[in-house]
N, C-alpha and C positions, 0 to 999 in steps of 0.2 A: 601598508596601503592594500585596500581591496583589489584583487585581480580583475581588471576591466580592460577591455579592448575597444578603442575608438576607430571608426572608419571615416576618413575625411575624403569626400568626393568633390573635386573641383578641377576644371581644365586650366586653372591658373596656378602655376607652381608657387608664385609668391603668396597667394591666398592660402594654399595648403600649408606653407611653411609658417605663415603668421598664426594660423589656428594651432598647428603642432607646437610651436614655441610657447604659445599662451597656456595650453593645457599641460605641457610638460613642466613648465615653471610652477604651475599651481599644484602639480602632482595629483591630478585627477584620474589619469589613466596609466596603467602599467605597460600598455602596449598601444601603438598607434600605427594603423595601416593607411596607405594613401592610394587613391585611384584618380585618374585624369578624366574619366568619363563614366557613364552609367553602365556600359558593357563590362568594362574592367571591374567596376564596383560590384556588380552582381556576381562575378567569378569569385572575388575575394569574399563577399558576404556568405556565399553557400559553401565555401571551403574552409572558413574559420568561424570561431564562436565570437560573434560581434555583440557587444553590449550597448553601444551608442553609435549614432550616425549623424554626421554633419555634412549636408550635401548642397551643392549649387543647383540652381534650377535650370539655366540654359547651358547645355553641354552637347557636344557632338555625339553621333551614334544613338545613344540612349539618353534622353534628358532626365532631369530630376524627378519629374512627375511619373514617368514610366518606371523609373527605378524604385521609387517609394511604393507605388501601387503593386509592383511585383513582389517586393519583400513583405509587404503588409498582407498579401494573400497567402503567405507561407507560414507554417507553424513556428519557424525560427524567428521570423520578424514581426509576428503579431503584436507583441508587447514591447518591442524595441522603441526607445525614444529617438525621434528624428527632428533635427533642427534644420530648416531650410535657409539657405543664403541666396539672396537675389539682388541684382542691381536694377531690376525692372522698374519702370515708372508706374506700372499698373499695380501698385502695391496692394490695394485692397482686393482687386480681382484675383491676383496670383495668390494672395494669402488665403483667401476663402477656398480656392481650388486645392491648394496644398493641404489645408486642414481637413477638407472633405475626403481626401484620399489617405489620410492617416498620419500626416505630419503633426508633431507635438508643438512646434513653435516656428516663428518666421522672423529672420533677422535681415535687415537691409544693408547692403554694401554701400560705401565702406562702413564697417562696424567698429565699435569701440571694444577692445579686448576685454575690458572690465565688465561690460554689459554681457558679452557673450559668455563669459565665465559664470556670471551670476545666473544666467538662464540655464546653463548646463547643470549648475549645482542644484537648482530647483528640481530638475527632472531626475537627477541621480538620487536626491532625497526621496522623491516619490517612488523610484524603483526600489530603494532600500526598505521603505515602508510596505510596498507590495510584496516583496520577498519575505519580510517578517510575517505578514499576514498569511501568506501561503504556507510557510512553515508551521504556524500555529494552527492553521485549519487541518494540515496533515496530521499534526499531533493529536488534535481533538478527534479526528476521524479514527485514528489508531486507538485512542483510549476508549472510544465508544464501542469498539468491537473486541476489546481485549480484557481478559480476566486479570485483575489486579495482582493477585497472589501468585499465579502460576505463569503468567505471560502468554498463556494460550488464547485462542479465540474464545469469546464468551457465548453464552446461550443465544443471545440476540443474533449474533453473526451466523451461528450454526443453523438457526431456524430459516434465516434468509437463504443460506446456502442449500439446505436440503429441499426447501420449497422449490427453488429454481431447478434442482436436479430431478425432482419428481415430475415437474412439468415437462422437462426435456425428455425424461425417460418415457413418459406417455406419448409424446409426439414422435420420437424416433425409435420406439420399441426396443429399448435396452433395459437392463436390470441395474439396480443400485442396491448396495448393502448398508446396513446400519449396525454398528457395535455399541452397546451400552455397557459401560465398564464401571465397576465399583470396587473400592479397596476393601478387602475383607477385614472384618473385626476392627474397623477404624475407631470405634468408640473405645475399644480396649487399649489402643495405642494412646489416645488422649488421656485415658484414666491412668495408665501405668507410667507414661513418660511425660505427660503434660501437653498443653496445647501448642506450645512452641515446636515440640517435636512433631506433633501432628501436622502442623503447617509445613514443616520441613519435609516430612514424608509426602505430602501432597505435591510439593514443588519438585521433589525428586522423581516421583512417579510420572509427573508431567514431562519432566526433562528426558527421562528414559524413553517414554513413548514417542515424544517429539523426534528423537533421533532415529526411530524406527519407521517413521511416516514415509511413505513412497508417493510418487506422482499419482494424482487422482484420489488421494486420501486427505480428508480434512479432519483434524483433531481439535476438540474444544472441551473446556470444563463445562459440565452440564449443571453442577450445583453441588455443594457439600463435597462429599468424597467421590462423586460420580463424574465420569468423563464420557464423551461420546465421539464416534468417528463415523463419517459418511464416506462410503466407498463408491466411486463412480465407475460404472460398467463392470461390476463385480458379480460373478456367479457365486453359488454357495460354496464351492471348493475354495475360491479365492478369498471369500469373506472369512471362512474358517482359518485359512492359512494366515491371514492378516491378524486375526484374533490371537491365534497361538504365538505369532511373532511377538505381540505385545505382552501376553501373559508370561511367556518364558523369560523375556528380558527383565521384567519386574521381579519374578521369582528368583532369578539368579543374581540380582543386585544386592549389594551390602549397604544397609541403611544405618549401620551402627556408627556411633561417634567414637567409641573405643572398644577394645576387646572385652572389657568388663561390662559393657552395656549392649549386648547383642540385640539386634532387631532385624527380623526378616519380615518383609511385606509381600503379600500376594494379592492378586485381583481375580475377580470373577467376571465373565464376559457373556452377554446375551447377544445372539446374532439374529437379525431378521433380513430377509431379502424381499425386494419389491421388483416385479409384480408377484403377487401371491393372493389367493382367494381371501377375501375379507379385508385386504389392505388397499385403501384407495387414496390416502393422502399421507403427509408427513407425520401427523399425530398418530395415525394407525400404525405406521412403521416403527416409530419410537415406542409406542405402547407394546407392540409385538416383541421388540428387543428387550423391553423391561420384563415381560413375561418369561422370555428365555433366560434373562439374568437371574430372575427369581428361582428358576429351576436349577441353575448352576449353583446358587447358594443353598438351596434345599438339599441338593445331592452331594454336598461335600466341599464346595468352594474351591478356589484355585483351579478353575476349570472353565471350559467354554461349552455353552449350550446353544442349540439352534431352535428357533421358533417353529412350531407347527400348530395347527388349530387344536390338536389334541392336548397341548400343554397349557391351555388357559386355565391355570390352577387357582383354587382359592388362596387368599393370602394366609400367612402364618397363623395356624390355629391357636397358637399360644399368645397371640396379640402382638402387634408391632411387626415391622418389616424384618426379614432375615438379612442382615447386613454384616 
């Protein structure tokens, strides 16, 4: 049985017992709490995780209307199903008032237990469908910002993230860093070991770097064998330290399946810091990091290079990118 807690609120012990016996026999709730008035009910509601409420209307101290409106104004009670019980002769007026303040349904006393159970089941089913929808929406949101192969954030998420931080950096006058990371000689890995091994290397590099990420750093797969990191409130020394933390961790890792099949993987990293002359937006920052990455590749690989205006170099004279 799904773990659910029902709160019964009524100043009549016999009514509370009738409701409790009915739902217990039907096996609808794993836990049932009781309150004799709205004041006691509020204390129980906000000190327990309540999934469903059945409440009388006319009660001493705090009546059912005040109780319902109070819990419906809270985050915990906003989506809770509430069935009202009433012996009032003003059935239509009371029903409309109850529904307006957030009640889900309205049952007249004396009630038939079978009818009450049927109404409860309707709202429990609605709750289950709503929970399933929420879970699917969470999964869809996660999939929309996650790289399928590595499990890291994807390019879309990264652009949203860095755009937000560039705007904040401009407003609050702080610096951010960008690290563009590329696996050295990745084509050679695919050619020598096959694309399955190439995918495994990508996933392992992602896993290694993800373990080295610290607060204020966001790592994403940028595309192909490239990764990217945004560093919030990082100066040049902090950005270089972060880059070297990643580079050394990958260089020291063992990517081999067996001793007979040795494979070492290294990465090159380009670092750019904002603000800096000539860098006005996220595209400029990423392009600057790419220029620095190209310099790291050009001057030996397995190293970190920092962007400055003087390193805006022409691309590989031999044709193609130096990867």
